[in-house]
C-alpha positions in Angstrom: 83.9 -77.5 19.1 80.8 -76.1 19.4 79.1 -76.3 16.1 75.5 -75.8 15.5 73.8 -78.9 14.9 72.8 -79.5 11.3 69.1 -79.6 10.8 67.4 -82.4 8.7 64.2 -83.1 7.2 61.4 -80.7 7.8 63.4 -78.3 10.2 66.0 -78.0 7.4 63.3 -76.8 5.0 61.9 -74.4 7.4 65.3 -73.0 8.2 66.1 -72.3 4.5 62.7 -70.2 4.3 64.2 -67.8 7.0 67.1 -65.5 6.3 70.2 -66.6 8.3 71.1 -62.9 9.7 67.3 -61.9 10.4 67.8 -61.7 14.1 70.3 -58.9 14.4 69.0 -56.9 11.5 65.3 -56.6 12.9 66.8 -55.5 16.5 68.4 -52.3 15.3 65.2 -50.3 14.2 63.5 -51.5 17.5 66.2 -50.2 19.6 66.4 -47.0 17.7 62.7 -46.5 18.1 62.8 -47.2 21.9 65.7 -44.6 22.2 63.8 -41.9 20.2 60.7 -42.5 22.2 62.5 -42.1 25.6 64.6 -39.1 24.4 61.3 -37.5 23.0 59.6 -38.2 26.4 62.4 -36.5 28.3 62.6 -33.5 26.2 58.7 -33.3 26.4 58.9 -33.3 30.3 61.8 -30.6 30.3 59.4 -28.4 28.2 56.5 -29.0 30.3 58.4 -28.5 33.6 59.7 -25.2 32.2 56.1 -24.1 31.2 54.8 -24.9 34.5 57.7 -23.0 36.2 57.0 -19.9 34.1 53.4 -20.1 34.9 54.2 -20.4 38.6 56.2 -17.0 38.4 53.4 -15.4 36.5 50.9 -16.5 39.1 53.1 -15.4 42.0 53.3 -11.9 40.2 49.6 -11.9 39.9 48.9 -12.7 43.4 51.3 -9.8 44.7 49.4 -7.5 42.2 45.8 -8.7 43.5 47.2 -8.2 47.1 48.4 -4.7 46.5 45.1 -3.8 44.7 43.1 -5.1 47.5 45.0 -3.1 50.0 44.5 0.0 47.8 40.9 -0.7 47.5 40.5 -1.2 51.3 42.3 2.1 52.0 40.1 4.0 49.4 37.0 2.4 51.0 38.2 3.7 54.4 38.7 7.2 53.0 35.1 7.2 51.7 33.7 5.8 55.0 35.6 8.7 56.8 34.1 11.3 54.4 30.5 9.8 54.6 30.6 9.9 58.5 28.0 12.3 59.8 30.2 14.3 61.9 32.6 14.8 58.8 29.5 15.7 56.7 28.5 18.1 59.2 32.0 19.8 59.5 32.1 20.2 55.7 28.6 21.6 55.4 29.5 24.3 58.0 32.8 24.9 56.1 30.5 25.6 52.9 28.3 28.0 55.0 25.2 25.6 55.3 23.1 25.6 58.3 20.5 22.7 59.8 17.2 23.1 58.3 14.2 23.8 60.2 10.9 21.8 60.7 9.9 20.3 57.3 6.3 20.4 55.8 5.0 17.7 53.6 2.6 17.8 50.7 -0.1 15.3 50.6 -1.1 13.7 47.2 -4.4 15.9 47.3 -2.4 19.0 47.6 -2.8 19.8 51.5 0.0 20.6 53.6 1.0 18.3 56.5 3.1 20.0 59.2 4.2 23.5 59.9 7.5 24.6 58.1 10.0 26.3 60.4 12.8 28.6 59.3 16.5 27.5 59.3 18.6 28.3 62.3 20.3 31.6 61.8 24.2 31.7 61.9 26.2 34.4 63.4 28.1 36.5 60.8 31.4 35.7 62.6 31.1 32.0 61.8 29.6 32.7 58.2 32.3 32.4 55.6 32.3 35.1 53.0 30.9 33.9 49.7 32.0 35.6 46.7 29.7 36.0 43.7 30.6 33.8 40.9 32.9 35.4 38.2 31.4 36.5 35.0 32.8 34.5 32.2 31.3 36.6 29.5 33.5 39.1 27.7 33.7 42.5 29.1 31.7 45.4 27.2 33.7 47.1 24.7 34.7 50.6 25.8 33.0 53.6 24.2 34.9 55.2 21.4 35.3 58.4 23.4 37.3 56.7 26.2 41.2 56.4 25.7 42.5 52.9 25.3 44.2 51.5 28.4 47.8 50.5 28.6 46.9 47.0 29.7 44.6 46.4 26.5 47.5 47.0 24.0 50.7 45.2 25.2 53.8 46.6 23.6 56.4 44.3 24.9 57.0 40.6 25.4 56.0 39.6 28.9 58.7 38.8 31.2 58.2 36.0 34.0 57.2 38.6 36.6 54.8 40.4 34.2 53.3 37.0 33.0 52.6 36.0 36.5 50.8 39.2 37.2 48.8 39.0 34.0 47.8 35.3 34.8 45.8 36.6 37.8 42.1 37.3 37.1 41.5 41.0 36.3 38.8 42.7 38.6 35.8 43.6 36.7 34.6 47.2 36.4 31.9 48.4 38.8 29.2 48.6 36.1 29.9 45.1 34.9 29.2 43.6 38.5 25.7 43.2 39.8 24.9 45.1 42.9 22.9 42.3 44.5 22.9 38.6 43.9 19.7 37.5 42.0 17.4 35.5 44.0 18.4 36.8 47.5 
């Protein structure tokens, strides 16, 4: 019983200009566009959330690395401070055979000496460590033609581990190659 009322006159002419099924056909692309925009937005949020989560994990790892490196730097700084302490420097200097210096003298710009220099305190020989002269790195002089060759100069066999360890130790220089006194003393 419900029939559409029939349009007459001007309304009928306008109704003929518009297509009859235009309302349903125009809604489908709009709904599809809205669904695609919502789906794209959700996927974009998911990708953004994943990127932020990965960045958060990387930030946490970098903060842990920074903390460990800061702790290591502080430990090294404590070691440097301990080595630079006056008592540590004095102990190390004594181990090396150094003695406290005497009274200093200063040179003025005009060449005159200000102050009277004093000698360094003498150390007892019991506390003085034995200082060996540096080893000579120059090759040993070649033997004279009249001297017979030594067995160590001409190896005839492959060294075994026991002989290799013995040959790795520095050889003693001949008395003629070592200076009798240290120059400058």
